C-alpha positions, 0 to 999 in steps of 0.5 A: 169275650172271644177276641178275633183277628181277621187276615184277608186281603179283601177289605169288603170281605173283612168288613162283612166278617167284622160286622157279623162277629161284632154283633155277637155279645161274646165275640169281638174283632180286635184287629185286621190285616191285609197280608200275612206279615201284618197278621203276624204283627197284629197277632203279636200285639193283640194276642187274639184267641182266634185268627181267621186267616186267608191263605192267598195274600200278597207278600207273606201268605197265610200259610207262612203267617200261620207257621210263624204264629204257631211257632211264637211262644207268646202266641201259644193260646192263639188258634188259627182257622184257615179261610179258603174258597174251596174245601179241597184247597191244595194248601189246607193240609200244609196249613194244618201241619203248620199249626192251624186248628182247622179251616172254613170255606168262605161261603160258610153259613154265618151260624156255622162260622160263629159255631166254629170260632167258639169251638176253636176258642174252646180248644177243639179242632175244626175238623169234621169226620167228612173233612178228615176223610176228604181233605186231610186224608187226600193230602196226607197220602200225597205227603206220605209219598215224600216224607218218612214216617214219624220217628218210632221213639215218638210212637213209643211214648204213647200207651196202646190205649193212647194210640187207639184214641189217636186213631179215633181222633184222626177219624174226626171223633169227639171225646164223647164219641171216642168214649162210646166207641171204647166203652169208657167215660168221656172224662177218661177219653179226654184224659187220653187225648190230653196226654197224647197231645202233651207227649207229642207236643201237639197244639190241639186235636188238629195236630194230632190228626196230622201226626196220626197220618204222618206216623202211619197209624191211619192212611187214606182209604182206611176210613171208607 
């Protein structure tokens, strides 16, 4: 059973999500929160598999709440999915850097929402190639102007093949697609991704994407 925490300051929206999710045999809503501080508290109490987190909430916003959840060792298995009104939300990239596993626009079709929750609960990042190009690429470029590249020592920890795989992850490719591109087995591709995550202390694939951009392994425009 996939457990979900809903964090949004709009009660009507939470009610709609709750009704949709609870109707699924493998998903259940275990808690709700109307602000970021309550979201963190509820997460610590219920340890949900997935948190659907709105960014704009009173008091502690979703961005800060995401960072607190990601930094809590007791919530290492909890994944945060950002809910936003627009795909080009200016805070999306910062949320991904802070530990979010992806994002969904609020008018996403119900079947896509359910698919996304199941994907994130299974350990995948909710980042399609188009989202990688349009959102992460844009804001990574902005951040790169004010942030130094990742320390060389971190990059040195990766093998040449792992760096190659990291770039493909940043393109939004799945393990199967990486395997096809590099002519290796999906299991080998998965192993390279897993080892990269361990070496870079990344929570999931979304964190690998952020690292790839910030390390300068890939830059906005290269994927066009």
